[in-house]
C-alpha positions in Angstrom: 110.1 103.2 56.1 114.0 102.9 56.6 114.9 105.9 54.5 112.5 108.0 56.7 114.0 106.3 59.9 117.4 107.4 58.6 116.4 110.9 57.7 114.9 111.0 61.4 117.9 110.1 62.9 119.9 112.7 60.5 117.9 115.4 62.4 118.8 114.1 65.7 122.6 113.9 64.9 122.4 117.4 63.4 120.5 118.9 66.1 121.3 117.1 69.5 124.5 118.8 70.4 126.2 118.2 73.8 126.1 122.0 74.5 122.5 122.0 73.5 121.4 118.9 75.6 123.4 120.5 78.6 121.5 123.9 78.1 118.2 122.4 78.2 118.8 119.9 81.0 119.9 122.7 83.3 116.7 124.7 82.1 114.4 121.9 83.0 116.0 121.5 86.4 115.8 125.0 87.2 112.0 124.8 85.8 111.1 122.1 87.8 112.9 123.2 91.1 111.1 126.7 90.9 107.8 125.4 90.1 107.6 122.6 92.7 108.7 124.9 95.5 106.2 127.5 94.4 103.7 125.1 94.0 104.3 123.4 97.5 103.7 127.0 99.1 100.2 127.3 98.3 99.0 123.8 98.5 98.4 123.7 102.5 97.2 126.2 104.9 100.6 126.2 106.5 102.3 129.0 108.7 105.8 129.6 110.4 105.5 130.3 114.1 109.2 130.4 115.2 108.8 134.2 115.6 105.6 134.3 117.5 107.1 133.4 121.1 109.7 136.3 120.2 107.1 138.8 119.2 104.9 137.9 122.4 108.0 138.0 124.5 108.8 141.6 123.4 104.8 142.5 123.5 104.7 141.3 127.3 107.6 143.0 128.4 106.1 146.3 126.7 102.9 145.7 128.5 104.1 145.0 131.7 105.8 148.4 131.5 102.6 149.9 130.6 100.5 148.5 133.4 103.1 149.9 135.9 102.9 153.4 134.4 99.3 153.3 133.3 96.8 150.7 134.9 94.2 151.1 132.4 91.8 147.9 131.5 93.0 148.0 128.0 96.5 147.7 128.9 95.7 145.0 131.3 93.7 143.4 128.5 96.8 143.2 126.3 99.2 142.0 129.0 96.7 139.2 129.4 96.3 138.6 126.1 99.7 138.2 125.2 100.6 136.0 128.1 98.1 133.5 127.0 99.0 133.8 123.3 102.7 133.0 124.2 101.4 130.0 126.0 98.9 128.8 123.1 102.0 129.2 120.7 104.1 126.8 122.9 101.2 124.3 123.0 101.1 124.5 119.3 104.7 123.8 119.2 104.7 121.0 121.7 101.9 119.4 119.4 103.8 120.1 116.1 100.6 121.9 114.3 101.3 122.8 111.2 98.1 123.6 109.6 95.9 126.3 110.8 92.5 124.1 109.8 93.4 121.2 111.9 91.4 120.6 115.0 93.8 121.0 117.5 94.6 124.7 116.4 90.9 125.5 116.3 90.4 124.4 119.8 93.5 126.2 121.2 92.4 129.4 119.5 88.7 128.8 121.0 90.5 128.6 124.6 92.4 131.8 123.8 89.2 133.4 122.8 87.6 131.9 126.0 90.4 133.3 128.5 89.9 136.7 127.0 86.3 136.8 127.5 86.8 135.5 131.2 89.2 138.2 131.9 86.8 141.1 130.5 84.0 139.4 132.6 85.8 139.7 135.7 86.3 143.1 134.7 82.9 143.7 134.3 81.7 142.0 137.5 84.0 144.5 139.3 82.7 147.6 137.0 79.8 146.9 134.9 80.2 150.6 133.2 83.3 149.8 131.3 83.7 152.1 128.0 86.3 152.3 125.5 87.6 154.6 122.8 86.5 155.1 119.1 89.8 152.7 118.2 89.0 149.4 116.4 91.2 146.9 118.1 91.4 143.6 119.6 90.2 145.1 123.0 87.2 146.7 121.6 86.0 143.6 119.7 86.3 141.2 122.5 84.4 143.5 124.7 81.6 144.0 122.2 81.6 140.1 122.0 81.1 139.7 125.9 78.5 142.5 125.7 76.4 140.9 123.0 76.6 137.6 124.9 76.4 139.3 128.6 72.8 141.0 126.9 71.6 137.5 125.6 72.3 135.8 129.2 69.7 138.4 130.6 72.4 140.2 132.3 73.7 137.4 134.5 77.2 137.9 134.3 77.8 135.3 137.0 76.0 132.6 134.8 77.9 133.6 131.9 81.1 133.3 133.4 80.1 129.7 134.8 79.1 128.5 131.2 82.5 129.9 129.8 84.8 128.3 132.5 82.7 125.2 132.2 83.2 125.3 128.1 87.0 126.3 128.5 87.7 123.1 131.1 85.9 120.6 128.4 88.0 122.1 125.4 91.5 122.0 127.8 90.2 118.2 128.2 90.1 117.5 124.6 93.6 118.8 124.1 94.8 116.7 127.0 93.3 113.7 125.4 94.4 114.8 121.9 92.3 112.1 120.1 90.6 113.5 116.9 87.5 110.9 117.3 87.0 112.3 121.1 86.9 116.0 119.4 83.9 114.5 117.0 82.1 112.7 119.6 82.1 115.7 121.8 80.8 118.0 119.2 78.3 115.3 118.3 77.1 114.9 121.8 76.7 118.8 121.9 74.4 118.9 118.7 72.1 116.5 120.3 72.4 118.3 123.6 71.4 121.5 122.3 69.8 121.6 119.0 71.6 122.7 115.9 70.5 126.2 115.9 71.8 126.9 119.6 74.6 124.8 118.7 75.8 126.9 115.7 75.2 130.0 118.0 77.7 129.0 120.3 80.3 127.5 118.4 79.7 129.0 115.1 81.3 127.6 111.9 83.9 125.6 113.8 82.2 122.5 113.6 79.7 122.9 110.2 81.3 120.1 108.3 80.6 117.5 111.0 77.1 118.8 111.2 76.5 118.1 107.6 78.2 114.8 107.6 77.2 113.2 110.8 76.9 109.7 109.5 80.6 110.0 108.2 81.7 111.2 111.6 79.9 108.7 113.6 81.9 106.0 111.3 84.9 107.9 112.6 84.2 107.5 116.2 83.2 104.0 115.8 86.7 103.3 114.5 88.2 105.6 116.9 90.2 107.6 114.4 93.0 109.2 116.5 94.7 111.5 114.0 93.1 113.8 111.6 95.8 113.4 108.8 94.6 109.9 108.8 93.3 109.3 105.0 90.1 108.1 106.2 89.5 111.3 107.9 90.9 113.6 105.3 89.0 111.8 102.2 86.1 112.0 104.6 86.4 115.7 105.0 86.7 116.4 101.2 83.6 114.2 100.5 81.8 116.4 102.8 82.6 119.4 100.3 81.3 117.7 97.2 77.6 118.5 96.2 76.1 116.3 93.4 73.0 118.3 92.5 70.1 117.3 90.0 69.4 118.7 86.5 66.4 121.0 86.6 63.2 120.6 84.4 63.0 123.3 81.6 60.1 124.9 83.5 62.5 125.5 86.8 65.1 126.3 84.7 63.3 129.0 82.9 61.9 130.4 86.3 65.8 130.8 87.7 67.7 131.1 84.3 68.8 134.6 85.7 70.8 132.7 88.3 72.8 130.8 85.4 75.1 131.8 82.8 74.0 129.6 80.0 72.8 130.6 76.4 69.9 128.1 76.6 68.3 125.0 78.3 70.2 122.7 76.1 73.7 124.3 77.3 72.7 123.9 80.7 72.1 120.3 80.6 74.9 119.2 79.1 77.0 121.2 81.5 75.4 119.9 84.3 75.4 116.2 83.2 79.2 116.8 82.7 79.9 118.0 86.1 77.3 115.3 87.8 79.6 112.6 86.0 82.6 114.2 87.0 81.8 114.9 90.6 80.2 111.1 90.9 83.9 109.8 89.9 85.3 111.9 92.4 82.8 110.5 95.0 83.4 106.9 94.1 87.7 107.7 94.2 87.0 109.1 97.9 84.7 106.4 99.1 87.2 103.8 97.9 89.9 106.0 99.8 87.7 105.7 102.9 87.3 102.2 102.7 91.0 101.2 102.3 92.4 103.9 104.2 94.3 105.1 101.0 95.3 108.6 99.4 93.8 109.9 96.2 95.6 112.4 93.9 92.5 114.7 92.8 93.1 118.0 92.0 90.3 120.2 92.9 89.3 123.2 90.8 88.4 126.6 92.3 84.7 125.6 92.1 84.9 122.8 93.7 85.4 124.6 97.2 87.6 121.7 98.8 90.3 123.8 100.3 89.8 123.2 104.0 91.4 119.5 104.4 93.1 119.4 101.0 96.3 117.3 101.6 99.2 117.2 99.1 101.0 114.0 98.4 104.2 113.6 96.0 101.8 112.4 93.4 99.8 116.0 93.5 103.0 117.5 92.7 104.5 115.1 90.1 101.0 115.4 88.2 101.9 119.0 87.5 104.1 117.8 85.0 101.2 118.1 82.7 101.5 122.4 83.0 105.1 121.7 81.6 103.3 121.1 78.3 104.0 124.8 77.8 107.7 124.6 78.5 107.9 121.3 76.2 106.6 123.4 73.3 108.5 126.6 74.1 112.0 124.3 74.0 110.6 122.9 70.6 110.2 126.4 69.2 113.6 127.6 70.4 115.2 124.6 69.4 113.7 123.5 66.3 111.4 126.5 64.5 113.6 126.6 61.5 113.7 122.9 60.8 112.4 124.0 57.2 113.1 127.6 57.0 116.7 128.0 58.0 117.8 124.7 55.6 115.8 126.6 52.7 117.7 129.9 53.4 121.2 128.4 53.7 120.6 126.0 50.7 121.3 123.1 52.8 118.6 121.5 52.0 119.5 121.1 48.3 121.5 118.1 49.1 118.4 116.0 50.2 116.3 117.3 47.3 118.8 115.9 44.8 118.6 112.4 46.5 116.1 109.6 45.3 114.2 110.1 48.5 110.8 111.7 47.7 110.3 115.6 49.2 106.9 114.1 51.0 109.2 111.9 52.8 111.8 114.3 53.6 108.9 116.8 55.1 107.1 113.7 56.9 110.6 112.8 58.3 111.1 116.5 59.8 107.7 116.6 61.1 108.2 113.1 62.9 111.5 114.3 64.4 109.6 117.4 66.2 106.9 115.0 67.6 110.0 112.7 68.9 111.8 115.7 70.0 108.9 116.7 72.2 108.4 113.3 73.6 112.1 113.3 74.4 111.8 116.8 76.2 108.8 116.0 77.9 110.0 112.5 79.4 113.3 114.5 80.4 110.8 116.6 82.5 109.0 114.0 83.8 112.0 111.9 85.2 113.6 115.3 86.5 110.2 116.3 88.1 109.9 112.5 89.5 113.2 112.2 91.1 113.3 116.1 92.4 110.0 115.6 94.3 110.9 112.0 95.8 114.3 113.4 96.8 112.8 116.5 98.3 109.4 115.1 99.6 109.6 111.1 99.6 109.4 108.5 97.1 106.8 106.4 99.1 103.6 108.0 97.5 105.1 107.8 93.9 105.6 104.1 94.1 101.8 103.3 95.5 99.2 102.9 93.2 96.8 105.5 91.8 93.0 105.4 92.0 91.3 105.7 88.8 87.7 105.5 87.7 86.7 103.2 85.0 84.2 100.6 83.4 81.8 101.9 86.4 84.4 101.3 89.4 87.3 102.6 91.1 91.0 100.6 90.2 94.4 100.7 91.8 96.7 100.9 88.4 100.7 101.7 88.4 101.1 105.2 89.1 104.1 105.8 86.8 102.9 103.8 83.6 99.4 105.5 84.3 101.1 109.1 84.1 103.2 108.0 81.1 99.8 106.8 79.3 98.5 110.1 79.9 101.4 112.0 78.6 101.0 110.5 75.3 97.2 111.2 75.4 97.7 114.9 76.4 100.6 115.4 73.8 97.7 115.6 71.1 97.7 119.6 71.9 101.3 119.8 71.7 101.3 118.0 68.3 98.6 120.6 67.1 101.0 123.5 67.9 103.8 121.8 66.2 101.7 121.5 63.3 101.0 125.2 63.1 104.8 126.0 63.8 105.9 123.5 61.4 103.3 125.4 58.6 104.8 128.6 59.7 108.1 127.4 59.2 107.3 125.8 55.7 105.0 129.0 54.5 106.8 131.8 55.5 110.5 130.5 55.5 111.3 132.8 58.2 112.7 131.7 61.5 112.2 134.7 63.1 108.2 135.1 62.0 107.7 131.1 63.0 109.2 131.8 66.4 107.7 135.1 67.5 104.1 133.6 66.3 104.6 130.3 68.1 106.4 131.6 71.2 103.6 134.5 71.8 100.6 131.6 71.2 102.1 129.1 73.6 102.7 131.6 76.4 99.3 133.0 76.1 97.9 129.5 76.3 98.4 129.6 80.1 95.7 132.3 80.6 93.7 131.9 77.2 90.4 130.2 78.9 90.3 133.6 81.2 90.5 135.7 78.1 88.1 133.6 76.0 85.1 134.0 78.8 86.4 137.4 79.8 86.1 139.2 76.2 83.8 136.5 74.7 86.6 135.2 72.5 84.7 132.0 72.0 85.9 131.1 68.5 89.3 130.8 70.2 88.1 127.6 71.9 87.9 126.3 68.5 91.8 126.4 68.2 94.4 124.2 69.6 95.8 127.2 71.3 94.0 127.2 74.9 94.1 123.3 75.0 98.1 123.3 75.2 97.9 123.1 79.0 95.5 120.2 79.0 95.5 119.7 82.6 93.5 122.9 82.9 90.8 120.9 81.2 91.5 117.5 82.5 91.0 119.3 86.2 87.8 121.5 85.1 89.4 124.6 85.9 87.4 127.6 86.8 88.3 129.6 83.6 87.4 126.6 81.5 84.3 126.0 83.1 83.0 129.3 82.6 83.5 129.0 79.0 82.2 125.4 78.9 78.7 127.1 80.6 78.5 129.4 77.4 79.6 127.3 74.4 79.5 123.4 75.7 83.4 123.1 75.0 84.2 119.4 76.3 87.6 117.8 76.4 86.2 115.5 73.5 86.1 118.9 71.4 89.3 120.0 72.2 90.9 116.5 71.0 88.8 116.7 67.8 89.9 120.3 67.2 93.9 119.7 67.7 93.5 116.4 65.5 91.6 118.5 62.7 94.7 121.1 62.9 97.3 118.8 62.6 95.7 117.3 59.4 95.0 121.0 57.9 98.5 122.3 58.9 100.4 119.4 57.6 98.3 119.0 54.4 99.3 122.8 53.8 103.1 122.0 54.6 103.2 119.1 52.1 101.5 121.2 49.5 103.4 124.2 49.6 106.8 122.4 50.6 106.6 120.0 47.5 105.0 122.9 44.9 107.9 125.3 46.0 110.5 122.5 45.0 109.0 122.1 41.7 109.3 125.5 41.1 112.9 125.8 42.0 
């Protein structure tokens, strides 16, 4: 054992030069910063309204001039439009609204729309025969909307105007109070007053989540939740999007199987049971978060349809460290792919072969060095990632507990230790890819071929589930390559789920495939290395 440790130490001394370490660290810092900023830019429905007041003031000046020179209804409409929009965005800045899915933004947008409707209703009261051209613009869309409601109100424009003024006053009162539970209370009262069909006709989809989750929203009203970004509220919103279905019996499945993408009923059952289990775990974590007003760090896939109220914590960002398994593998390839081939070609391995250390131990020490090398790189990424996100977006979340589901209940665990544990577990695909690289280096004795093949396999691993499904390359699911970015499997990403429906590839299958490849590839490397040395 001591001899193997000494050999590993020699590999580190030989390969870890100051220049190489500095270059690797600079590359990791660059990768982490680019990835974090890019990832965050797509994490929330945010917008920048800084240029909007300037735009509106410019358009105001333009239409003030247009109305003086050509006082058509359309020009007057746009003059009113940009006046009211300017006021709306001033209110948005005053309330510090940064999310277009927030309830305040919805209310302000609705008030703005009502103001346009009232302007046009007044115009129709003066001249009931307003016409417009063929151009499809905001003026025509607003007028069409008023005409449609005008017909539904039995041509009673005064009544329509009165209803819209009343509605506008109610929504303005909600903004003045600026309390989320008041917004919920108002809508639930309207549902009771109007009935769901009439309510949806008037309010559209603006409150569809609350309609489906009345009990949860009554709880928020009872607790007087004033902020929509309260974790109770956020978790309830996300919980409202999760639908847990039931497994159909075979007869029902056969009647509806044209709607499903499964090869047979057994495949459907396995898939559905896996998804039901996965969603029940999510529901348990969300309910725990609601009860304890705690943030989770669940990452949803495209098929979960949980976007409207997704929130981002520092944990969400740091969890992306698992996507860096591809970077880890690339760095191992670029720095150590010639661990066997280059030594053989330079004849530097002869010094080792003449010692009393067996060839098997020499080879095993090189393989262990590659694994430790990968762990060191990944640990360096985690440290850099952790501090970059903490400095950039705050350390508080990173030192709070992580919510995890195991043994039938939700537990709070140390986030850092749990993430490090997961890094060890999800390193199995990296070790499998290292074993493939190691085998190529041993068998071909060509660093160029090893770098080329392994680099290509590593890069395409990020999109391989998409190609497996699109081009029906299902045999690739039984290789380690698509599992390298194992977070795709862990988070049930869309293309993985599509393949799962076809061939029932579960995470456990991925682990098993990777372990089998490690054993096979290392065995081949050992056999070739020993036999080649004997021949020489």
